[in-house]
Rosetta silent file (secondary structure, phi, psi, omega in degrees, C-alpha in Angstrom):
SEQUENCE: MARANEVRLARAELKRQVAEGEVTAAHVILECPWEAASMSVSDLLTSQRRWGSTRCRKVLASIPMSENKTVGSMTERQRQALSRLLEGIPA
SCORE:     score description
SCORE:     0.000 S_00000001
   1 L     0.000  -48.372 -179.486   -7.289   22.456    5.811 S_00000001
   2 H   -64.404  -39.070  179.242   -7.304   22.656    2.011 S_00000001
   3 H   -64.005  -41.089  179.254   -4.096   20.585    1.815 S_00000001
   4 H   -61.792  -41.953  178.146   -5.626   17.887    4.041 S_00000001
   5 H   -65.442  -39.607  178.963   -8.651   17.657    1.752 S_00000001
   6 H   -60.823  -44.639  179.656   -6.391   17.479   -1.292 S_00000001
   7 H   -64.414  -45.564  179.611   -4.447   14.588    0.278 S_00000001
   8 H   -59.451  -45.242 -179.877   -7.656   12.762    1.278 S_00000001
   9 H   -64.863  -42.011 -179.934   -9.141   13.072   -2.208 S_00000001
  10 H   -65.201  -39.776  178.316   -5.895   11.951   -3.873 S_00000001
  11 H   -66.312  -41.233  178.818   -5.660    8.950   -1.522 S_00000001
  12 H   -60.906  -41.179  178.371   -9.271    7.990   -2.161 S_00000001
  13 H   -65.488  -42.464  178.853   -8.577    8.073   -5.903 S_00000001
  14 H   -62.500  -44.156  179.149   -5.415    5.986   -5.469 S_00000001
  15 H   -63.246  -38.904  177.442   -7.301    3.405   -3.373 S_00000001
  16 H   -62.581  -43.251  179.149  -10.036    3.275   -6.018 S_00000001
  17 H   -62.744  -39.280  177.883   -7.427    2.653   -8.737 S_00000001
  18 H   -66.579  -44.434  179.866   -5.877   -0.156   -6.673 S_00000001
  19 H   -62.166  -37.395 -179.294   -9.317   -1.696   -6.002 S_00000001
  20 H   -79.791  -12.103 -179.126  -10.199   -1.539   -9.712 S_00000001
  21 L    85.098    9.774  178.430   -6.862   -3.072  -10.694 S_00000001
  22 L   -70.580  -32.177  179.801   -5.744   -0.006  -12.687 S_00000001
  23 L  -134.111  139.753  178.241   -2.653    0.229  -10.469 S_00000001
  24 L   -90.277  152.459  177.124   -1.085   -2.562   -8.422 S_00000001
  25 H   -62.785  -35.555  178.825   -0.189   -2.143   -4.760 S_00000001
  26 H   -60.562  -41.429  178.990    3.309   -3.418   -5.646 S_00000001
  27 H   -63.824  -44.066 -179.969    3.682   -0.540   -8.141 S_00000001
  28 H   -62.275  -40.575 -179.922    2.537    2.027   -5.548 S_00000001
  29 H   -64.359  -42.021 -179.391    5.035    0.623   -3.026 S_00000001
  30 H   -72.529  -42.093 -175.815    7.921    0.837   -5.494 S_00000001
  31 H   -83.021  -31.662 -178.892    7.041    4.236   -6.972 S_00000001
  32 L    48.308   68.261  176.095    5.724    5.850   -3.755 S_00000001
  33 L   -63.390  158.679 -174.673    3.622    8.688   -5.244 S_00000001
  34 H   -54.769  -37.640 -176.563    3.197   11.745   -2.953 S_00000001
  35 H   -69.992  -20.647 -179.465   -0.359   10.791   -1.961 S_00000001
  36 H   -94.473  -13.196 -173.649    0.826    7.374   -0.721 S_00000001
  37 L   -57.315  -38.984 -178.365    3.876    8.606    1.213 S_00000001
  38 L  -101.800   10.490  179.261    2.001    9.194    4.486 S_00000001
  39 L   -86.969  141.744  178.633   -0.460    6.306    3.998 S_00000001
  40 E   -72.152  150.149 -179.218   -0.020    3.208    6.150 S_00000001
  41 H   -61.079  -41.013 -179.291    1.083    0.049    4.359 S_00000001
  42 H   -64.811  -34.719  177.974   -1.937   -1.848    5.735 S_00000001
  43 H   -62.776  -41.911  178.562   -4.283    0.859    4.403 S_00000001
  44 H   -66.563  -48.242 -177.270   -2.816    0.385    0.933 S_00000001
  45 H   -63.522  -40.371 -178.662   -2.890   -3.423    1.042 S_00000001
  46 H   -74.566   -9.075  175.834   -6.478   -3.625    2.293 S_00000001
  47 L   -79.240   -9.802  176.774   -7.637   -1.388   -0.562 S_00000001
  48 L   -75.542  152.560  176.571   -6.958   -4.316   -2.912 S_00000001
  49 L   -63.267  138.953  176.756   -9.830   -6.605   -3.826 S_00000001
  50 L    63.818   23.318  176.853  -10.248   -9.593   -1.524 S_00000001
  51 L  -114.475  116.527  175.631   -7.687   -8.250    0.959 S_00000001
  52 L  -109.212 -174.885 -177.270   -8.786   -7.918    4.552 S_00000001
  53 H   -66.761  -32.268 -179.302   -6.873   -7.109    7.704 S_00000001
  54 H   -67.890  -47.586  179.128   -6.036  -10.782    8.390 S_00000001
  55 H   -61.748  -42.579  179.097   -4.458  -11.393    4.982 S_00000001
  56 H   -60.031  -47.439 -178.361   -2.617   -8.080    5.253 S_00000001
  57 H   -61.507  -42.151 -179.485   -1.284   -8.944    8.726 S_00000001
  58 H   -63.609  -43.331 -179.912   -0.056  -12.382    7.579 S_00000001
  59 H   -65.105  -45.585 -179.007    1.813  -10.941    4.592 S_00000001
  60 H   -68.660  -31.304  178.734    3.426   -8.174    6.636 S_00000001
  61 H   -68.344  -28.473 -178.960    4.366  -10.616    9.411 S_00000001
  62 L   -73.888  -14.403 -177.168    6.284  -12.729    6.878 S_00000001
  63 L   -83.547  -45.349  -15.109    8.622   -9.805    6.035 S_00000001
  64 L   -84.988  146.563 -178.965    8.408   -8.688    9.117 S_00000001
  65 L  -151.287  144.359  178.961    6.956   -5.177    8.995 S_00000001
  66 L   -72.427  143.132  177.561    4.546   -3.181   11.142 S_00000001
  67 L   -66.129  -26.963 -175.909    1.064   -2.585    9.710 S_00000001
  68 L   -84.998   -5.065 -179.876    1.318    1.033   10.821 S_00000001
  69 L   -62.419  139.087  178.695    4.499    1.752    8.856 S_00000001
  70 E   -86.178  152.070 -179.182    3.943    4.419    6.221 S_00000001
  71 H   -59.305  -39.276 -178.797    4.739    3.739    2.581 S_00000001
  72 H   -68.422  -22.637 -177.177    7.076    6.747    2.526 S_00000001
  73 H   -94.757    3.082  179.506    9.147    5.503    5.495 S_00000001
  74 L   -73.128  144.547  175.672    9.920    2.092    3.985 S_00000001
  75 L   -79.675  164.725  178.926   13.523    1.300    3.119 S_00000001
  76 H   -59.592  -40.007  179.163   14.454    0.258   -0.416 S_00000001
  77 H   -62.431  -42.858  178.664   15.001   -3.310    0.801 S_00000001
  78 H   -65.184  -40.868  178.191   11.522   -3.398    2.385 S_00000001
  79 H   -59.296  -47.939 -179.257    9.951   -1.996   -0.809 S_00000001
  80 H   -62.471  -45.432 -178.384   11.623   -4.669   -2.927 S_00000001
  81 H   -62.160  -46.727 -177.636   10.707   -7.491   -0.520 S_00000001
  82 H   -69.130  -40.893 -179.545    7.056   -6.466   -0.227 S_00000001
  83 H   -66.101  -39.497  176.786    6.553   -5.818   -3.944 S_00000001
  84 H   -63.739  -41.636  179.354    8.077   -9.200   -4.847 S_00000001
  85 H   -61.972  -44.243 -179.015    5.870  -10.870   -2.256 S_00000001
  86 H   -66.523  -38.868 -179.707    2.753   -9.115   -3.614 S_00000001
  87 H   -71.322  -23.477  179.201    3.525  -10.006   -7.220 S_00000001
  88 H   -85.072  -10.787 -179.025    3.999  -13.642   -6.252 S_00000001
  89 L   -95.924  121.817  177.564    0.605  -13.888   -4.552 S_00000001
  90 L   -68.165  133.341 -177.603   -2.308  -14.632   -6.886 S_00000001
  91 L   -82.070    0.000    0.000   -5.074  -12.091   -6.316 S_00000001
């Protein structure tokens, strides 16, 4: 129970940092901090400003990758592809 709360709080903080622009989603995908490992890729992407589920789905479909895939289960190739794609898209 305590561990679950710790993970939730850490994820909320990470999402806030992404929303504020303190940390980029591309950086989180490449570095994969512990709090993001079990987070879905779509959850991370939609925490960015001006990113909704439609934009997220379109970007992931271009790779192709499931929205439900967790950040921790991504292969190195998928991490590189998605981070390059995110850095090339103006926010």
